[in-house]
N, C-alpha and C positions, 0 to 999 in steps of 0.2 A: 399673679397674674404673667403668664407667659409672656418673655421678652421677644418683642418683636426683630425680627432681621432684616425684611423688606419691606416698603411700605408703596404702595403703587396709589396717586393722589392725581384724579382730576385727569387722568390721560383720554388724550386724544386724539388720534390718528387720521390723516386724513390720503390718499391716492388721485392725483390728480385733483384735486379738490373736492374730490368725495369720501366726506365722512365714512369709514369705516370700524372705529371705536371711539365712543363716546363715552365720557366722564367715567370712567370706569376707578371706584376706589377699592380697595381691601389690602389689611394686613398677611403677611406669610411670618409666623413666629418659629422660633427655633425646636428644632423635633421633630417636625412635624411633616405632615402629607398633604399640600392645600392643593385642593384638584378643581382646572376651569372643564368646564362639560358645556356640549353643545353640538350642533349639525356643522359639519362639515359648510366653512366659510362664514362662520358666525364672528370669525375676530380673535382667536383662540390665538394661533402661532404671531398674529401680528403682535397682542400684548408679551409673547416671549421674544420676537424679534424686537421690540423696542427694548425691554429687559439688558439684553444681550447689544443692544446696539448694531443690528444685522441687517436693518431695514432696509429694500433698495433706493435707489436715491430718489426714487419718482415720490418716495413719501414722506410728509412731512406731519412731525408733533408740536403742536399747539406751544406758544412760548412757557404757558402757566402752567405744565404738565409738571411733575416732580416726581421718580424713581428714588423713592430715599433709602441708602444700604445703611444698617445701625451694627455693622459688626466692627466699622471701626473708633475712634474714642471720639465722634461727633457724627450723629447723620450726613453721610453724601448724597448729593443729589445726581443720581450717575448721568443724567443728562444734560447737566453743566460741565461734568469732568471732561479736560482737553482729550484728544482718544488718543494721541499717544501715553497717555498716563493712562485713559481706562483700559487699552490693549496690556499694558504692563504690568500693571497693579489688581486689575478687576476682572475682565475676561481670564476664565479659565481658572486663573487663582482663587479666585472669591466666589464669582459663579460661573459654573461650567452647566452645557447644555447637552443632552443626548437626540439629534436630530431625529426627523421621520424621515421612516426608508434609509436602513442600514446597505440596502444595495447600493443607491445614489449617495452613499456617505463617507465610502473608502474608493481609493484611487485602486484601481486596479489592475494596474500596470506597475505595482511597489507590492513590497511583502508587508505583512502586518507590522515586522519587527522595524521596517523604513516609517511606516505611521507613527511611532511611538517615540523615533527618534526627529521625526522632522519637527515633532510638537517640542517637546524639547528644543531644540537649536530655536525655535520662534520665542522659546521664554528664557534662554537662557541657562538651561536646566545642564548640569552637568551630565554627560553623555553617558558614563560609569552606573551613576546614583539613577541617570533614566532607564537604564536595562534592568537595577535590581527592582525599581518600582514595577516595571513593567511585567516583571517575572510573579512578583506578588500578587497583583490585579488579577492578573488573570487567573495565576491559581483561584483569588478568591471569587471571580466569575466563573469556578466551577471548571475551567481550560487546563488541560496541557502545556505550559508555556514554551516547554522545547521543540513541542510538534506545531502549535501555532503561531511563534513568532517566525517558521521560516513558511509558511503559506503564505499566498496571493489569496485576494478576496475571495474570487468568485471560485476555489478550492473547498469553502466552507460554506455548513447549511444559512440559511435566515436567523437562525437561532443562534447558531456561532458568532453573524458578524454581529448580531445586537450587542452579545456579552461583550464581542472586542472595542464596542463602540462606548459601552458604559464604561469600560476598563480605561480607555482613552479618557474620556473625561474626568477621571477622576486624577489621573495624572501627579497635579500641581497642587492636590489635598484642597478643593472646592468648600466651601462652607452648604453653597445652596446648589441645588442638580435640577433643571428644568430638564423632564423630560418628556417629550413630543411622540403621544402614539407609541407608546417602547415596543407596544406588543401588534401592531399592524400587522397585516400578512401574514402572521405566524399562527401554526396552529393551535387548536384548544390543549394539548398535554405541554404546549412549548410556553404557552402563554402561562400556564400554571407554575412552570418552572422559573422562569424568568421573574414572577410577582414575589415570589418564596425567597429567590435570591437580591431582590432588592430591599425586602423586608431583614435580610440577613446584614446588608452591606449599609445598610444605616445604621442600624443597633452597631456595627462593628467599626466605622469611621464617624460618626458622629454626625448624619447628612441631615441636612433637610430638603423635602420635597417639592417641587412646584410638576402638579403632572395634568399635562393636554391629552384629554381623551374626548371623542364621541361616545364612546362603550361606557353608557351609564354601570352595567352587570360590573364591569371591569374595577369603574373608582368604587364600585360597591367595599373588595375586597383588599385597598390596601390607601385610601384617603383617611384625613383624620375631619377634614374639614372642606365642604364644596361649595363651589360659585357656580349656578348654572346659567350662561351667556346665552343671548340670544339678538341675532340683528346688532350684533358688536356692543351690548349693554349687558349688565348683568342685572339679573330679573329675579333672584333668589340666593342668599346666602345661607349657610348653615353648619352644624357639625353632621357628619353624614348620617348620624341615626335618622333625625328631624327628616331631610332630605329623603330618607328613602319608607320613613313609615309616616312623616307629618309633614307630606308637602305643599304648599301652597299654592304657586304660582302655576296656572293652568297648564304652560309651556311645561312645569318640570313635570304633573300629572299626567301629561302626554307622553312623555320620555318614557315614564316607569310603565305605562302600559303597554309600551311598546318592547318589552323586555318579558319574555316567560318565565316564570319561577318553576324551580323542581318539581314537579307533580302536578302541575297545574295541565288541564287538557281545554284549551281554549284556543284560536286563531288572534295573533298577535295584533294588536289596534294601531294603525295608525295615525299619525296627527293630518288631515286634510289643509290642500292647499300647499303652496309651494314656497321654499326660501324667498325673503324679498330681496328686490331688486336696490341694493344700495345709491343707485342715482336717483329715484322715485319712491323714499322709502315712504309708508303710509302716516299719516298725522296721528298725534295722538299716542296711544300704546301701541309699540310696531306689531305685537303679535296680536292685534286685535279683527284683521281677515281672518283668521284660523282659531279664533278661540271659541268654544259652546257657548260661553259668559259673557260677551261683550253687550258695554253698552252703552247708549249715546256720548257719554263724557267719556269711553274710551278709546272712542275714534273722536274726541277733540282736543284731549288736554293728555301730557304726557303724566300716568303716576308718581308719585314719589317713592321714595324706597325708605322705608319705614320697618322699623322691630316691631316685629308682632307679637314675641316672646321672645324670653332671653336669649340675645345669641343667634337669633331666628327673625335674616331683614328679606321682606320681600317689596316688589317696584309692583303694586297691581288694586286696582279702584275694587276690586272686592273688599278689601281690607284699609284702603285709605281713608280718610276723613275729606270729605267732597268741598 
């Protein structure tokens, strides 16, 4: 049995009394890449921000939600840790995040060296030690530190900025790295280089990844296990082979049909309808207005999350007993 690093249990998040993440359960095991996949606005980044405790003030996490971190001698509920302790002992030291949008995540008015120094000062890291670590990390992400440390963000390409963000996230040796859309807005060749580099870093530093993406084809190249999210709920979870070669949920099947495989000559299929409005979610299964297999019970009752085969879970009335 693999060792759990992080466990999310019954996570419920609301904005202005509108629930956007509902009843989320999952475990991330040490050394794996766990992916959250779904359309924009489905709640992926909200889950990541809940783990990092960087949600906006308007957000509310239900009192019975738990985010358990297992790298300590005893599991620690990160939602119950005081902010000062979390900032000093967990954020960036145990769990770090590469945010979405490299262009908006780096300060355009300071050099890359100063980005590393600011992070070091915020976490009481020795300046000399931080600079030596930054040098090694930039080399690890295939950048020339002698050149890059003196550059401003505007002087670098999108791929270079993404690599700098990854190096920054690793400055304090975290065990879990959350990657929020790490290849968005990059060309195909640069995306491939970033994926290869992430696999190399994972092996070199013994990292565990939580990957957030709407690009299901990207996930196939890097993930070990995948959770498919729709309307703030996990609708299917399994290893990457099951998700891609034996999908169960109609939403997962729809996502896969929208991606063309090499050598296929067909029009990509789209999922009919629009993503739901969280202020007036439909009753029953939240996907039923867009589902080609919807039944009466789908419109009335939300399906349970069940194991249909070993380590393959799905929330769908096509498989659940009524």
